[in-house]
Backbone bond lengths (Angstrom), bond angles and torsions (degrees), N, CA, C in turn:
res aa  C-N    CA-C-N  psi(-1)  N-CA   C-N-CA  omega(-1)  CA-C   N-CA-C  phi
1 M - - - 1.454 - - 1.519 108.90 -
2 A 1.316 117.09 132.03 1.455 120.99 176.64 1.523 109.00 -72.45
3 Q 1.324 116.92 157.03 1.449 120.16 177.38 1.512 109.90 -65.58
4 P 1.351 117.91 150.78 1.446 120.50 176.00 1.514 111.10 -60.36
5 E 1.330 115.52 146.06 1.451 120.00 -179.38 1.524 110.03 -57.51
6 G 1.326 115.39 132.75 1.452 119.90 178.66 1.513 114.41 86.65
7 A 1.342 116.84 1.20 1.461 118.99 -177.82 1.510 112.15 -69.45
8 A 1.354 117.24 -25.52 1.468 122.43 175.60 1.521 112.14 51.01
9 G 1.339 115.31 40.82 1.452 119.30 177.46 1.512 113.86 76.98
10 G 1.344 117.95 9.14 1.443 120.46 -175.02 1.513 115.12 -84.41
11 W 1.322 117.71 -12.78 1.460 119.69 -174.51 1.530 112.21 -64.01
12 P 1.330 120.05 -48.29 1.474 118.37 176.19 1.519 112.24 -58.70
13 E 1.325 117.08 -34.37 1.459 120.09 179.21 1.527 111.40 -67.33
14 Q 1.340 116.53 -32.34 1.462 119.61 175.62 1.524 110.28 -63.15
15 V 1.327 116.57 -43.07 1.464 120.44 177.79 1.520 110.08 -64.39
16 A 1.329 116.84 -43.91 1.463 120.83 -179.65 1.526 110.98 -61.29
17 A 1.331 117.14 -36.41 1.461 120.55 179.70 1.522 111.15 -66.36
18 V 1.325 117.42 -42.12 1.461 120.75 177.72 1.529 109.61 -64.31
19 R 1.308 115.83 -38.66 1.471 120.77 -179.81 1.524 110.90 -65.37
20 R 1.327 117.19 -41.76 1.466 120.33 178.45 1.529 111.20 -65.68
21 E 1.318 116.40 -39.69 1.468 120.21 178.40 1.525 110.77 -62.84
22 L 1.313 116.32 -41.95 1.464 120.42 178.69 1.524 110.67 -63.91
23 A 1.333 116.71 -45.71 1.466 120.20 -178.77 1.525 111.69 -65.22
24 G 1.328 116.41 -36.30 1.455 119.70 -175.25 1.519 114.47 -83.10
25 H 1.342 116.49 -32.37 1.469 119.45 -171.87 1.526 113.38 -125.72
26 G 1.321 117.85 -2.45 1.449 120.12 179.98 1.513 112.09 81.67
27 P 1.326 117.23 179.34 1.467 121.01 -177.44 1.520 111.17 -70.40
28 P 1.336 117.44 159.58 1.467 119.96 -178.91 1.522 113.33 -63.66
29 R 1.311 117.71 -22.79 1.464 121.32 174.22 1.528 107.95 -154.68
30 S 1.322 114.82 157.05 1.460 120.87 179.61 1.522 108.20 -118.26
31 P 1.320 117.92 102.94 1.467 120.68 -178.29 1.522 111.29 -57.93
32 G 1.316 116.91 140.10 1.452 121.43 178.97 1.507 111.71 -60.34
33 G 1.317 116.22 129.81 1.453 121.12 179.47 1.506 115.24 85.51
34 A 1.342 117.89 -7.74 1.469 120.41 179.44 1.528 110.04 -75.61
35 P 1.327 117.51 153.27 1.468 120.24 177.39 1.526 111.59 -58.88
36 D 1.305 115.25 151.52 1.456 121.71 179.72 1.522 110.87 -61.18
37 F 1.331 116.26 136.24 1.459 122.18 -177.45 1.528 112.07 -56.48
38 A 1.328 117.48 -49.57 1.464 120.75 -176.66 1.516 111.95 -65.43
39 T 1.328 117.20 -28.08 1.459 120.71 -177.86 1.517 111.90 -74.62
40 V 1.332 117.00 -42.38 1.462 119.92 -171.65 1.525 114.06 -96.51
41 T 1.323 117.52 -14.24 1.465 120.34 -174.30 1.521 111.43 -90.46
42 L 1.319 116.97 136.39 1.457 121.49 175.19 1.521 109.10 -64.75
43 P 1.345 118.55 127.83 1.468 120.30 -178.80 1.529 112.23 -57.31
44 E 1.328 115.30 154.40 1.460 120.82 -172.89 1.528 112.22 -58.44
45 R 1.334 117.71 -42.40 1.462 119.06 -177.73 1.539 110.70 -65.25
46 D 1.339 116.82 -34.63 1.461 119.97 176.62 1.523 110.13 -68.75
47 C 1.338 116.29 -38.65 1.464 119.88 176.48 1.528 110.89 -61.33
48 D 1.339 116.26 -40.08 1.464 119.75 176.97 1.526 110.96 -58.52
49 Q 1.325 116.01 -41.62 1.461 119.70 -178.95 1.522 111.57 -69.30
50 V 1.330 116.56 -39.02 1.470 119.58 175.61 1.518 109.76 -60.02
51 R 1.332 116.50 -46.24 1.472 120.61 177.02 1.523 111.22 -56.01
52 D 1.323 116.62 -47.94 1.465 120.05 -175.49 1.529 111.71 -65.66
53 I 1.333 117.17 -39.29 1.464 119.78 177.89 1.524 110.54 -61.34
54 L 1.329 116.54 -45.04 1.471 119.80 -177.51 1.523 111.47 -68.75
55 V 1.324 117.01 -34.17 1.473 119.57 175.50 1.526 109.66 -65.72
56 D 1.335 116.93 -45.38 1.465 120.50 178.32 1.519 111.26 -59.71
57 E 1.338 117.05 -34.73 1.465 121.60 178.56 1.527 112.44 -77.43
58 R 1.326 116.04 -9.73 1.466 122.21 -175.23 1.533 110.13 54.58
59 A 1.313 114.80 44.77 1.458 120.55 -177.63 1.526 110.77 -66.01
60 G 1.310 115.44 136.53 1.459 121.21 177.27 1.511 112.40 -112.60
61 T 1.333 116.57 -26.36 1.462 121.88 179.58 1.521 108.65 -134.83
62 V 1.333 116.29 126.68 1.459 122.01 -178.41 1.519 109.26 -131.52
63 V 1.319 116.17 136.38 1.463 122.69 171.83 1.522 107.48 -103.32
64 E 1.328 116.67 131.07 1.462 121.42 178.39 1.516 109.16 -123.18
65 I 1.326 116.29 135.14 1.460 121.95 176.49 1.521 107.98 -112.11
66 G 1.336 115.94 115.37 1.454 121.70 -179.01 1.520 110.85 101.23
67 L 1.327 117.13 111.24 1.468 121.74 -179.87 1.521 111.60 -103.87
68 A 1.331 117.38 -50.18 1.470 122.70 -178.53 1.526 110.23 49.79
69 Y 1.355 117.79 -118.30 1.461 121.42 -176.91 1.533 112.97 -94.14
70 A 1.319 117.45 7.77 1.482 123.00 169.52 1.512 114.78 77.45
71 G 1.330 119.81 15.23 1.463 119.30 178.61 1.522 112.22 -59.16
72 S 1.328 117.35 -54.70 1.461 120.54 179.77 1.527 111.06 -70.27
73 A 1.323 117.41 -33.39 1.463 120.34 -179.13 1.521 111.69 -63.87
74 L 1.323 116.71 -39.04 1.466 119.77 176.96 1.524 110.88 -65.83
75 A 1.339 117.36 -38.71 1.461 120.32 177.28 1.520 110.80 -64.03
76 I 1.323 116.68 -40.00 1.472 120.80 178.64 1.517 110.19 -67.64
77 G 1.336 117.22 -42.82 1.458 119.40 177.57 1.515 112.11 -60.65
78 E 1.344 116.67 -42.35 1.459 120.41 177.34 1.527 110.50 -61.49
79 A 1.340 116.45 -42.51 1.464 120.21 179.69 1.526 111.48 -61.75
80 L 1.327 116.51 -43.32 1.466 119.85 -178.86 1.522 111.00 -61.09
81 L 1.327 117.14 -37.78 1.464 120.04 179.30 1.522 111.61 -72.04
82 R 1.325 116.51 -37.09 1.463 119.75 -178.72 1.529 112.62 -78.07
83 A 1.338 117.45 -20.98 1.467 120.22 -176.30 1.521 112.53 -74.57
84 G 1.320 117.81 -17.71 1.457 119.96 171.07 1.505 116.71 95.69
85 S 1.328 119.28 4.68 1.460 120.06 177.56 1.529 110.21 -65.92
86 R 1.318 116.43 141.91 1.460 120.48 176.73 1.524 111.36 -78.09
87 T 1.324 117.14 -18.76 1.468 120.52 -178.53 1.531 109.87 -133.13
88 P 1.329 118.40 63.32 1.468 119.85 -179.20 1.526 110.39 -63.87
89 R 1.323 116.10 144.92 1.461 120.94 -178.86 1.524 109.38 -143.48
90 H 1.316 115.19 131.89 1.464 122.74 -176.61 1.521 107.81 -130.90
91 V 1.324 116.65 105.73 1.461 122.28 179.29 1.521 107.58 -95.22
92 V 1.333 116.98 114.65 1.454 123.17 -175.79 1.521 109.12 -110.56
93 I 1.318 116.60 124.30 1.461 121.84 -176.51 1.521 109.10 -114.14
94 D 1.332 116.61 120.56 1.463 120.57 178.51 1.530 109.67 -157.47
95 P 1.330 117.71 101.60 1.462 120.04 -179.79 1.526 113.47 -70.65
96 F 1.337 117.69 -10.49 1.459 121.37 -176.87 1.535 113.08 -105.86
97 Q 1.324 117.74 5.97 1.458 119.60 -174.10 1.528 112.16 -60.22
98 Y 1.316 118.48 -39.03 1.462 120.45 179.47 1.525 112.84 -97.99
99 T 1.319 117.39 -32.11 1.461 119.15 -177.10 1.526 112.94 -76.92
100 V 1.332 117.57 -27.50 1.464 121.54 -178.95 1.528 111.67 -114.36
101 Y 1.329 117.32 -43.87 1.468 121.54 -171.93 1.526 113.89 -99.37
102 D 1.335 117.26 3.13 1.465 121.36 175.18 1.521 112.81 56.73
103 G 1.329 116.94 27.18 1.462 120.92 176.34 1.507 115.31 74.12
104 V 1.331 118.34 10.91 1.471 121.04 -174.99 1.524 111.80 -61.12
105 G 1.335 117.09 -45.87 1.462 119.80 -178.55 1.521 112.43 -61.88
106 W 1.319 116.16 -43.96 1.469 119.96 -179.70 1.526 110.71 -64.79
107 E 1.337 116.95 -39.36 1.458 120.03 178.10 1.529 110.93 -61.34
108 L 1.335 117.09 -37.73 1.460 119.88 178.81 1.527 111.10 -66.52
109 L 1.325 117.28 -39.13 1.467 119.32 176.84 1.530 110.58 -62.62
110 L 1.324 116.27 -41.42 1.460 119.42 179.24 1.526 110.62 -66.09
111 S 1.335 117.24 -39.50 1.467 119.91 -179.85 1.519 111.77 -65.71
112 A 1.335 116.13 -23.63 1.469 120.79 177.85 1.527 112.10 -84.99
113 G 1.316 117.22 -0.07 1.462 120.63 178.66 1.512 114.18 82.13
114 L 1.341 117.23 22.29 1.459 120.78 -175.34 1.523 113.20 -97.73
115 D 1.334 117.20 12.58 1.460 119.45 -177.66 1.518 112.59 -63.74
116 G 1.322 118.69 -25.12 1.457 121.02 178.14 1.515 113.52 -86.86
117 V 1.329 116.95 -3.93 1.467 122.37 -178.43 1.523 110.85 -111.91
118 A 1.332 115.87 -45.18 1.462 121.51 -174.14 1.520 111.35 -93.38
119 E 1.323 115.68 148.73 1.458 122.32 172.61 1.521 107.43 -136.21
120 L 1.325 115.61 136.87 1.462 121.55 -174.87 1.517 110.17 -103.35
121 V 1.330 115.58 130.84 1.462 123.38 175.77 1.523 107.26 -115.29
122 T 1.335 117.30 124.75 1.462 120.16 -174.72 1.528 111.81 -110.71
123 E 1.309 116.10 45.74 1.460 120.64 172.97 1.524 108.50 -129.99
124 P 1.313 118.68 160.73 1.462 119.79 -177.55 1.528 112.58 -56.06
125 S 1.312 114.93 137.80 1.469 120.02 -177.23 1.516 111.72 -60.96
126 Q 1.339 117.50 -33.72 1.465 119.94 -176.75 1.532 111.57 -63.30
127 R 1.323 116.93 -25.76 1.465 120.58 176.89 1.527 111.35 -88.34
128 F 1.327 115.32 -46.60 1.457 118.59 -174.46 1.528 112.35 -67.99
129 L 1.347 116.68 -40.35 1.462 119.14 -179.86 1.522 111.65 -61.79
130 A 1.330 116.93 -33.46 1.462 119.44 178.38 1.520 110.24 -61.86
131 R 1.330 116.81 -40.29 1.461 119.88 179.02 1.526 111.76 -70.33
132 L 1.333 115.73 -39.08 1.468 118.73 176.55 1.522 110.86 -59.16
133 A 1.325 115.48 -46.83 1.463 119.52 -179.69 1.526 110.34 -62.69
134 G 1.335 117.12 -42.07 1.458 120.88 179.86 1.516 113.00 -63.86
135 A 1.341 115.96 -28.65 1.461 120.77 179.45 1.523 112.39 -85.32
136 G 1.327 117.35 -1.99 1.458 120.84 179.83 1.515 114.10 78.12
137 F 1.327 117.20 20.52 1.466 120.76 179.55 1.525 109.50 -63.81
138 A 1.326 116.67 140.43 1.470 121.19 -178.69 1.520 109.87 -126.90
139 A 1.329 116.44 139.32 1.460 122.77 177.38 1.520 108.97 -130.00
140 D 1.319 115.24 158.98 1.463 120.95 176.90 1.522 111.78 -86.44
141 A 1.335 115.57 -26.25 1.461 120.01 -174.98 1.514 109.15 -159.91
142 A 1.337 114.91 166.10 1.461 121.25 175.72 1.512 108.90 -143.85
143 F 1.330 115.03 149.77 1.468 122.06 172.95 1.518 106.73 -123.37
144 V 1.333 116.74 124.83 1.464 121.62 -171.78 1.524 109.67 -117.60
145 D 1.341 115.70 116.35 1.459 121.92 175.38 1.528 107.78 -149.29
146 G 1.325 115.54 57.37 1.450 121.04 -177.95 1.508 111.53 -106.15
147 S 1.319 116.01 -131.62 1.456 120.36 176.53 1.521 110.05 -60.25
148 H 1.339 116.16 142.32 1.459 120.25 178.39 1.524 111.72 -103.72
149 H 1.325 117.43 6.64 1.456 119.93 172.69 1.530 108.65 -68.95
150 F 1.323 116.70 136.15 1.458 120.62 -175.91 1.521 112.26 -51.21
151 H 1.343 116.81 -48.94 1.463 119.16 -174.03 1.523 111.80 -64.74
152 N 1.345 117.49 -35.04 1.463 119.35 178.89 1.526 111.72 -72.45
153 V 1.335 116.78 -41.01 1.471 119.32 176.92 1.526 109.78 -61.96
154 F 1.323 116.60 -42.70 1.463 120.63 -179.94 1.528 110.95 -59.78
155 V 1.329 116.57 -45.80 1.466 119.73 -179.80 1.525 110.83 -64.99
156 D 1.345 117.10 -42.52 1.468 119.88 176.59 1.528 110.92 -55.92
157 L 1.324 116.49 -49.09 1.464 120.06 -177.34 1.525 111.29 -67.67
158 H 1.325 116.91 -34.42 1.468 119.89 177.97 1.528 110.71 -58.71
159 F 1.322 116.68 -49.91 1.462 118.38 -177.54 1.529 111.53 -73.76
160 L 1.334 117.17 -31.95 1.463 118.12 176.00 1.520 111.57 -66.73
161 S 1.333 117.48 -27.50 1.464 119.38 176.47 1.522 111.20 -64.33
162 E 1.347 117.07 -22.45 1.462 121.36 176.29 1.527 111.96 -92.08
163 I 1.330 116.31 -27.94 1.463 120.97 -175.25 1.521 112.20 -85.66
164 V 1.335 117.21 -44.87 1.467 120.70 -179.42 1.518 108.75 -72.99
165 R 1.311 116.10 131.96 1.463 121.41 -174.99 1.534 111.18 -60.59
166 P 1.325 117.47 152.18 1.466 119.77 173.84 1.525 110.95 -53.76
167 G 1.313 115.99 133.44 1.460 120.52 -177.12 1.506 114.18 84.02
168 G 1.345 117.03 -1.52 1.456 120.62 179.91 1.521 112.08 -78.19
169 I 1.337 115.29 -173.90 1.465 122.54 -172.43 1.530 110.13 -120.39
170 V 1.334 115.98 136.93 1.460 121.78 167.82 1.521 107.88 -119.74
171 L 1.326 115.92 122.16 1.462 122.56 176.50 1.521 107.57 -100.81
172 L 1.315 116.10 124.66 1.458 121.54 -174.45 1.527 109.39 -118.96
173 D 1.334 116.41 117.71 1.452 121.05 -178.50 1.523 110.48 -88.62
174 D 1.328 115.35 159.40 1.461 123.81 177.31 1.517 113.19 59.41
175 V 1.337 115.48 37.29 1.465 120.54 176.60 1.523 110.71 -67.05
176 W 1.326 116.77 -13.67 1.460 119.03 178.12 1.524 111.88 -71.03
177 W 1.359 118.26 -12.18 1.460 120.55 172.88 1.521 109.72 -82.29
178 P 1.329 119.27 130.20 1.466 121.00 -177.68 1.528 113.86 -56.00
179 S 1.324 118.15 -35.51 1.463 120.26 -179.08 1.523 111.20 -64.75
180 V 1.328 116.21 -39.11 1.467 120.72 179.51 1.526 110.23 -73.39
181 A 1.324 116.86 -44.15 1.462 121.05 179.93 1.522 111.42 -62.10
182 A 1.343 116.59 -37.87 1.460 119.70 -179.23 1.522 110.97 -66.03
183 A 1.327 117.45 -40.66 1.462 119.84 178.18 1.527 110.59 -62.89
184 A 1.330 116.28 -44.15 1.464 119.84 179.42 1.520 111.34 -63.51
185 A 1.340 116.80 -34.25 1.456 120.60 -177.30 1.520 112.19 -60.93
186 Y 1.328 117.32 -34.09 1.471 118.97 177.84 1.517 110.62 -60.15
187 F 1.321 117.22 -46.75 1.465 120.68 -175.73 1.522 111.06 -70.56
188 E 1.315 116.36 -32.40 1.457 119.62 177.04 1.529 110.94 -71.54
189 T 1.325 117.07 -39.74 1.460 121.75 -174.75 1.520 112.55 -80.62
190 N 1.324 117.27 -36.51 1.462 120.40 -171.85 1.525 115.20 -110.53
191 L 1.325 118.03 -21.27 1.469 119.43 -174.62 1.519 113.86 -120.67
192 G 1.317 117.09 9.32 1.460 119.40 170.52 1.507 116.16 79.71
193 W 1.345 118.67 15.04 1.458 119.33 173.19 1.526 108.25 -68.41
194 R 1.338 117.25 140.01 1.455 120.63 -177.33 1.531 110.84 -129.20
195 P 1.345 117.40 131.53 1.468 118.79 173.80 1.526 110.22 -57.04
196 V 1.318 116.27 138.54 1.462 121.39 179.84 1.528 108.54 -79.61
197 P 1.327 118.43 117.19 1.473 120.37 -177.24 1.524 111.79 -57.75
198 G 1.313 115.82 129.52 1.460 120.80 175.43 1.508 115.57 80.31
199 A 1.332 117.27 -10.18 1.458 119.43 -178.91 1.523 110.19 -67.37
200 L 1.324 116.52 136.05 1.459 122.81 177.67 1.535 112.02 62.24
201 A 1.329 117.03 21.32 1.460 120.31 176.31 1.525 109.06 -61.06
202 G 1.309 115.38 133.61 1.451 119.33 -177.97 1.509 113.93 82.96
203 G 1.342 116.73 4.44 1.451 119.94 177.25 1.519 111.72 -74.83
204 T 1.313 116.34 178.85 1.460 121.57 -177.89 1.520 110.92 -62.81
205 A 1.324 115.90 137.31 1.458 122.14 178.49 1.519 109.42 -134.63
206 D 1.318 115.68 157.93 1.456 121.39 175.48 1.533 108.12 -68.35
207 P 1.324 118.70 119.23 1.473 119.68 -175.93 1.518 113.70 -64.08
208 S 1.329 117.79 -23.31 1.459 119.45 -177.41 1.529 112.86 -87.45
209 T 1.330 117.29 -28.46 1.466 120.25 -176.77 1.521 113.46 -116.59
210 G 1.326 117.53 -18.29 1.457 120.65 -176.31 1.513 113.43 79.67
211 R 1.321 118.11 1.48 1.463 120.61 179.89 1.527 110.09 -68.82
212 P 1.330 117.43 135.02 1.470 119.37 179.70 1.520 111.20 -69.20
213 R 1.311 115.06 150.71 1.460 119.48 176.17 1.526 110.92 -72.51
214 T 1.319 116.51 -43.84 1.461 121.86 -174.07 1.521 109.62 -125.11
215 R 1.321 116.39 141.27 1.466 120.74 -179.89 1.526 109.08 -132.47
216 A 1.309 116.12 143.50 1.460 122.18 177.74 1.520 109.59 -105.62
217 Y 1.323 116.23 131.99 1.459 122.06 179.53 1.530 109.85 -118.57
218 R 1.332 114.90 136.03 1.460 121.15 173.47 1.515 108.51 -95.57
219 L 1.324 116.88 125.51 1.453 120.38 177.48 1.523 109.91 -76.56
220 P 1.330 117.60 152.86 1.470 119.72 178.87 1.525 111.43 -64.61
221 S 1.324 116.15 165.57 1.462 121.40 -175.09 1.521 113.36 -74.24
222 A 1.311 116.85 -7.47 1.465 121.33 174.24 1.518 107.36 -146.00
223 H 1.331 116.69 148.79 1.461 119.59 178.79 1.534 109.18 -69.59
224 P 1.333 118.08 113.55 1.463 119.56 -177.06 1.523 111.45 -77.05
225 A 1.319 115.27 152.52 1.467 121.52 175.74 1.528 107.60 -137.23
226 P 1.346 117.33 71.90 1.467 119.76 -176.00 1.520 111.73 -68.18
227 D 1.310 115.71 150.43 1.459 122.02 174.99 1.530 109.09 -65.64
228 F 1.325 116.83 142.58 1.467 119.06 -177.54 1.530 111.49 -61.23
229 R 1.326 116.91 -23.49 1.461 119.35 179.45 1.523 112.05 -73.50
230 E 1.323 117.00 -10.70 1.460 121.26 178.77 1.522 112.59 -93.86
231 F 1.321 116.68 6.52 1.461 121.14 -178.84 1.523 111.80 -55.38
232 R 1.329 115.55 134.08 1.457 121.09 177.48 1.527 109.94 -117.86
233 P 1.323 118.06 127.49 1.464 120.18 177.85 1.511 110.85 -54.60
234 F 1.317 116.91 142.59 1.458 120.27 -172.99 1.521 113.57 -123.65
235 C 1.303 119.22 0.50 1.466 121.36 177.41 1.512 109.42 -125.48
């Protein structure tokens, strides 16, 4: 989508302003029973790095799993506007946005003027991604911060390996959890996904183990289809 007439380059700055307000003061309301904002939200400096990676990739279409309070979603929206695509598209999947978060994250995206870029899907990613892949949908990148159960992360990454274009980027949050790291290890060991050197350097890490919170993976230049006899253990 082109910028609105007369925006004079101000639209990305509008998104950045909403993002700074969220980082500095938290969400406009905290729904009862919802997870703590500081616990579930990607820290601002990590969001900056996600934005910069996507701008460097000149991403035009991004799939995101997990909206919550929209910290990472605002960074992705800002990146899409700064990357220069005439038709930026941000598919956000979060089955808990209204049942747990009372729509707060989506409201923040709308307040940032991203209603013409972002679209919200409120069904489990493991179901919706299968349909996207079946329809031949293609994205330049993905950001994954959904279910942390191993089997759900594995299924998400499986379908994203078909959706994200060859050579594209998958950003995976909370890799410091063993269940998430184990799922990623399969794709790195058996399907040629490679950590992007230097990406997210200086980002948040587990103080006790040094494991990074978020990791960027480069997909191979072609979708691999290895023989099952070539399977390599990954844990």
